C-alpha positions in Angstrom: -12.6 -16.4 2.0 -9.8 -15.6 -0.3 -9.7 -16.1 -4.1 -8.3 -19.5 -4.9 -7.8 -18.8 -8.6 -4.4 -19.0 -10.1 -2.5 -15.8 -10.4 -2.0 -16.2 -14.1 -4.4 -17.6 -16.7 -3.6 -18.6 -20.3 -4.0 -15.5 -22.6 -6.7 -15.4 -25.2 -5.5 -16.1 -28.8 -4.1 -13.0 -30.5 -4.0 -11.1 -27.2 -1.5 -8.4 -26.2 -0.2 -7.5 -22.8 -1.3 -4.2 -21.4 0.0 -2.3 -18.4 -2.7 -0.4 -16.5 -1.7 2.0 -13.7 -4.4 2.4 -11.1 -5.0 4.9 -8.3 -7.5 4.1 -5.6 -8.9 4.8 -2.2 -9.2 1.5 -0.4 -11.6 2.5 2.4 -14.7 0.6 1.2 -12.9 -2.5 -0.3 -11.6 -5.7 1.2 -8.2 -5.1 -0.3 -6.9 -5.7 -3.8 -7.3 -9.5 -4.0 -10.6 -11.0 -5.2 -12.7 -12.3 -2.3 -15.6 -14.7 -2.4 -17.7 -12.8 0.2 -16.5 -9.2 0.0 -16.0 -6.5 -2.6 -12.4 -6.1 -3.8 -10.6 -3.7 -6.1 -9.5 -6.5 -8.3 -13.1 -7.6 -8.8 -14.3 -4.2 -9.6 -11.6 -3.6 -12.2 -11.8 -7.0 -13.8 -15.6 -6.8 -14.1 -15.4 -3.4 -15.7 -12.6 -4.4 -18.1 -14.4 -7.7 -19.1 -17.5 -5.8 -19.9 -15.6 -3.5 -22.2 -13.5 -6.0 -24.1 -16.2 -8.8 -24.0 -14.0 -11.6 -22.7 -12.9 -12.9 -19.3 -9.8 -11.1 -17.9 -7.3 -11.6 -15.1 -5.6 -8.4 -13.8 -2.3 -9.0 -11.9 -1.1 -6.2 -9.6 2.4 -5.3 -8.4 1.2 -6.4 -4.9 -1.9 -7.1 -2.9 -2.8 -4.1 -0.8 -4.8 -5.0 2.4 -8.4 -3.9 3.2 -8.6 -0.2 3.6 -5.1 0.6 2.2 -4.8 3.2 -0.6 -2.7 3.4 -3.8 -1.4 6.4 -5.6 0.3 4.1 -8.1 -0.6 0.4 -8.4 0.8 -1.0 -11.7 -1.1 -3.9 -13.1 -1.0 -6.1 -16.3 -3.6 -7.9 -18.2 -3.8 -9.8 -21.5 -6.4 -8.4 -23.8 -7.8 -9.8 -27.1 -8.9 -6.5 -28.5 -7.7 -4.0 -31.2 -8.9 -1.1 -28.9 -6.2 1.6 -28.7 -4.6 2.2 -25.3 -6.1 5.7 -25.0 -9.6 4.3 -25.6 -9.0 1.6 -22.9 -8.0 4.3 -20.5 -11.1 6.5 -21.2 -13.5 3.6 -21.5 -12.4 1.9 -18.2 -12.5 5.2 -16.3 -16.1 5.7 -17.5 -17.1 2.3 -16.0 -15.1 2.5 -12.7 -16.5 4.1 -9.5 -15.1 7.4 -8.3 -12.7 5.9 -5.8 -10.8 3.9 -8.5 -9.1 5.6 -11.4 -6.9 4.6 -14.4 -3.9 6.9 -14.6 -2.1 5.4 -17.6 -2.5 2.5 -20.1 0.3 1.2 -22.3 0.9 -1.9 -24.4 4.0 -3.7 -23.2 6.2 -6.7 -24.0 4.4 -9.9 -23.2 7.2 -10.9 -20.8 6.6 -7.9 -18.6 4.9 -8.8 -15.3 3.6 -6.2 -12.9 4.5 -8.3 -9.9 7.5 -10.3 -10.9 9.3 -7.5 -12.7 9.1 -5.0 -9.8 12.5 -4.3 -8.1 11.5 -1.7 -5.6 8.3 -0.5 -3.9 7.6 2.6 -1.7 4.8 3.0 0.8 3.9 6.1 2.8 2.2 6.1 6.1 0.6 9.3 7.4 -0.2 10.2 11.0 -2.2 13.3 12.1 -0.6 14.1 15.4 -3.3 16.3 16.9 -5.9 16.4 19.6 -8.4 17.8 17.1 -9.6 15.7 14.2 -9.6 17.0 10.6 -12.6 16.1 8.4 -10.5 16.6 5.2 -7.9 14.1 6.4 -10.5 11.5 7.6 -9.9 8.1 6.0 -6.4 9.0 4.9 -4.5 9.2 8.2 -4.2 7.7 11.6 -5.0 10.4 14.1 -2.9 10.1 17.3 -3.8 12.8 20.0 -0.8 12.1 22.1 2.6 13.8 21.6 5.2 11.7 19.7 8.9 11.8 20.3 10.1 12.1 16.6 13.9 11.8 17.3 13.3 8.6 19.2 11.2 7.2 16.4 14.0 8.1 13.9 16.5 6.2 16.1 14.3 3.1 16.2 13.6 3.4 12.4 17.3 3.3 11.6 17.6 -0.1 13.3 15.1 -1.6 10.8 16.9 -0.6 7.7 18.8 -3.3 5.8 18.4 -6.9 4.8 16.8 -8.5 7.9 14.6 -11.3 9.2 11.3 -9.4 9.7 9.4 -12.4 11.2 8.4 -10.2 14.2 6.7 -7.7 11.8 4.7 -10.0 9.6 1.0 -10.9 10.1 0.4 -14.2 11.8 -1.3 -15.6 8.7 1.5 -14.5 6.3 2.2 -17.3 3.7 5.6 -16.0 2.5 8.2 -18.8 2.5 10.9 -16.5 3.9 10.6 -13.6 6.3 13.8 -12.0 5.1 13.4 -8.7 3.2 15.6 -5.8 2.3 14.3 -2.5 3.7 16.3 0.0 1.7 15.1 3.2 3.4 12.8 4.3 6.2 12.3 8.0 6.6 10.4 9.6 9.5 9.5 13.2 8.6 7.1 15.9 9.8 5.1 18.1 7.6 2.5 20.8 7.6 -1.2 20.0 7.0 -1.4 23.0 4.8 0.6 21.1 2.2 -2.2 18.6 1.9 -5.2 20.7 2.9 -4.9 24.2 1.3 -6.4 26.9 3.5 -6.3 24.7 6.7 -6.0 26.8 9.8 -4.8 25.7 13.2 -7.3 25.1 15.9 -5.1 26.7 18.5 -5.4 23.6 20.7 -1.8 22.6 20.3 0.4 21.6 17.5 -1.1 20.4 14.2 1.5 18.1 12.7 1.7 15.3 10.1 4.1 12.5 10.8 5.0 11.0 7.4 6.8 7.6 7.3 8.2 6.5 4.0 9.3 2.9 3.5 11.2 1.7 0.4 12.1 -2.0 -0.1 12.5 -4.8 -2.6 9.3 -6.3 -1.2 7.2 -6.4 1.9 5.6 -9.1 4.0 1.9 -9.1 4.8 1.1 -6.1 7.2 4.9 -5.6 7.6 4.7 -1.8 7.1 1.7 -1.4 9.5 3.4 -3.5 12.2 6.5 -1.4 11.9 4.5 1.8 12.2 2.7 0.5 15.2 6.0 -0.3 16.9 7.5 3.1 16.0 4.5 4.8 17.5 5.0 2.8 20.7 8.5 4.3 20.7 7.2 7.7 20.0 4.8 7.5 22.9 7.5 6.4 25.3 6.1 3.0 25.8 9.1 1.3 24.2 12.8 2.3 24.1 14.3 2.7 20.6 16.9 0.2 21.5 14.2 -2.5 21.9 13.8 -2.7 18.2 17.0 -4.9 18.0 15.6 -7.3 20.5 12.3 -7.4 18.6 14.0 -8.4 15.4 16.0 -11.1 17.2 12.8 -12.5 18.8 11.3 -13.4 15.4 8.0 -13.4 17.1 5.0 -11.2 16.1 4.1 -10.9 19.8 7.3 -9.0 20.5 6.5 -6.1 18.3 4.0 -3.3 18.7 0.3 -3.3 17.5 -0.7 -3.2 13.9 -1.4 0.4 12.7 -4.8 0.9 11.1 -4.9 0.6 7.3 -6.2 4.1 6.4 -2.9 5.8 6.9 -1.1 3.6 4.4 -0.6 4.2 0.7 1.4 2.5 -2.0 3.0 5.5 -3.8 5.6 4.1 -6.2 6.8 0.9 -7.9 10.1 0.7 -9.8 10.9 -1.8 -12.6 14.1 -2.8 -14.3 
């Protein structure tokens, strides 16, 4: 069951607004948002922070990452009634958090700044290990696909998704957003060497060892929108769908028209830009 609390709570008297930038591996969590029956990143962070400042807190993130999704940069804000310096909040919170959640930066900000509402652009990265042989060091951070992928075809299909469009066909069936229209500013499909991510990695000799890296930048994203686009592009890459079908999928405005949802472990929130 999802958390039914309000996104914002009245700040404590004499509180100040603090920006906390988080980094986390989402593998063992039920996503960012507090859940009644499962462990979430929000719960872990709020409980650690409340224990440190000795009053209830509500941490608001730039967006709610799904279960299993990672973040290299997840900006958040919280109102704290404490005289503790920013650097001591950073050090203290890191000492209380588990190893798969880290505080990268802490700064006192204007009380009107909002981690979610002030964001103007977000970037997600999805990584695929395109190899017949798995890599232990990439486990939990990529989607391994053993079948060859047609990268030029995937790029052709990706170009058709860029722009301000109705992405109803690419949102989760339970998405609560009022409008399915979003502006996808850029979608890059690149290939890379595993050595860039795993120093000392050597090829198995059983075919190409390649990373396929998809980077999505937009003003905002619908629930599971990126993963549904990835799943569709992979269908194109495997030859199960023609690149030109993407236009028809958009026009259908029906989730059933698109490809399957890609698994969460390959997805990472990597950047959030503010005014």
